[in-house]
N, C-alpha and C positions, 0 to 999 in steps of 0.2 A: 503493500499499501504506500502510495507516495503522498504525501501533505501538498494541500493545494497551495497554491502561489497565495501570499496575504494577500493581493491585491484583488483575489477571487470571492474574499470573505465579506459576507454583505449579513449576515444575521447570526442570533445567539446559536442556533443550529449548524451552521459554516463553522464557527466558532471552535463547536463544540468537537466539530469532527477533525479542524486542524489541530487542535491539541491533541485529539487521540492518535491523529497521524505523527504528530510531531514526536510523541510520548513511545509509539512504535518504533521509528525509526531510532531513536536513542538506544531503546531495549535491543532492539536487534542487528543495528552496528550498519543500518542500509543506509545510510545519510554520511557521505564524507565531509559536509560541513559542520560538524557538531566538533568545535575545535575547544569548546567549555565544555568540558564533559564533569564538574563537580558543581554543587549546589551553589556553592559561593563565587565559583568563575561564574557560571549563567546569571546570577544578579548582577555581578560585576559588570558582564558585560551588558546586562539590561540596562543597569543606571548610566552607562559609557553611552548606549544609545540615545538613552533620552536625552542625555547632557547635549549630544552633538545629532539629535533629532530634526533639528530647522533645517541643515544643511543636507543630514543623508535622506531627510522625506524629499525634499525639494531636486535631489540629485536623481532620484528613483522615480517619482513621481510626477515632478516637473510643476509641482504646487506646493503650497505651505502646510505645514500639520495643521491639520483641522482645530480650531478653537476648543471646541465638543469631543469628546472621544469618541470614536465610531467603533464597531467591532472590528472592522479592518485595521485600523491603527492598533489596537489590541494585538492582532496578527503578528502584524510588521514587528512590535516592541518584542514579541515572542519567537519570532524565527529571528530576527536580530542578535538575541541574545543567546543564538547557537555559538557565533563565531567572532562577535564584536570583542575587541580586546580594548 
């Protein structure tokens, strides 16, 4: 099972599936993008991405970070935390 891309997450159900797929990728080792393999590394990657979110989101999406969080933004954050340093 391959996780959906964050930009495909539009609903709570999509986010549930996205998180489930991320967890399965981590457990099975089927994703090569998981550089942050411990909880502290993952949380550090998440906080780093949030700190850089304006530039990162603009570079990938071509638009500013939404003022109000969306299901998609949460998916971006969770996905980016897998390898953000």
